C-alpha positions, -999 to +999 in steps of 0.1 A: +000+000+000+013+034-010+007+063+014+012+100+008+009+130+030-008+162+017+003+194+035-023+222+027-021+243+059-031+279+055-030+309+077-042+345+076-019+375+077-018+375+115-015+338+121+013+321+141+047+331+126+061+295+125+030+275+116+043+263+082+078+253+093+068+238+127+040+217+112+062+206+083+089+195+108+064+174+126+051+159+094+086+150+081+095+134+115+063+113+115+068+103+079+104+092+085+093+072+116+066+054+097+084+050+063+061+073+043+081+087+014+057+110-006+048+145+005+026+168-015+031+204-002+011+234-012+031+266-007+029+298-027+044+319-055+070+340-038+083+312-015+118+297-020+132+299-055+099+313-069+104+347-053+101+374-079+079+354-103+045+365-092+041+394-116+045+431-110+014+436-088+022+407-066+059+412-064+059+450-058+027+455-038+010+424-024+041+406-013+059+434+005+027+449+021+007+417+030+026+384+027+063+390+034+061+378+071+042+347+062+066+339+034+096+339+056+081+309+073+072+294+039+108+297+030+118+278+061+091+252+053+105+247+018+141+244+031+130+217+056+112+198+028+142+202+004+166+188+031+144+159+041+144+124+026+109+126+013+098+126-024+081+159-028+055+173-051+054+210-045+024+230-056+026+268-055-006+288-056-009+324-066 
């Protein structure tokens, strides 16, 4: 039987500052403990290596004014995933 984990946690602008990274750390730890290899993670345009690819309105207005704080944690989340032993499918929403 193949098992995969879907990480689709979301938070508003004023949510906990480490929700993405802390929940991902717990998921990866549980996955390694139970031998689950596949993780599907929903992050967002502007996280990790997609920074600067959201288009003018997003990159110059929305990101700096509304989502910059959240995306610092999404960057940590993506780094944790990248450094894990999981097979990852990353989906970035806009």
